[in-house]
N, C-alpha and C positions, 0 to 999 in steps of 0.2 A: 504494500500500500504506500502510496506517495503522501507527501505532506498535504497536498490538496484534498486528498480523500479524508484525512484526519480532520482537516479544517471543516469540511462539509459535514462530517459526522458530529463534530462539536457544535456547529451551527444548528443542526437538526435537534440535538439534545437540548440546547439552550431555548430553541423555539418551543419544544414540547414542555419544558419546565415553565416557560412563560404562560403557555396555554393552561397548564395545570394550576398555576397560581391564580389565573383569572377565573377559572371554574370554581376553585375553592373560595375565592373572595366573594363572588356573586351568588353562591349557592344559597338557597332559601333557608337551609338549616342553620346558617351562621348569622342570619339577619338580627335575631334578638340579641345575640352577644355583641355584635358591632353597634347596635343602637344603644345598648347599655354603656359600652366604652365611649361612645360619642358624647355622652352626658357627664363623663368623669370630670372635665374641667369645671363644670358648674356645681359639683357635689359639695365643695367647701363653702359655697356662698349661702348666707342665711336666706330662708324663704322670703320673709318680709319683716323688716324691723323698722318701725317708725323712728325717724331721727329726732333725738331729744334736743332741746335748746342748748344744753351744756356741752354737747358733743361738737359743736361747730368750731 
């Protein structure tokens, strides 16, 4: 096998890995987990706290 053959095989494997990642990412079974993870930046914020006069 020549170097070109190996490069072609490596390109094919990289393409298949990319397709696999895409299928894994957009599969319906992972949606709930990704939606939960999307809300993590907001988890440490308080729900609603009225600002007091002394806090200004």
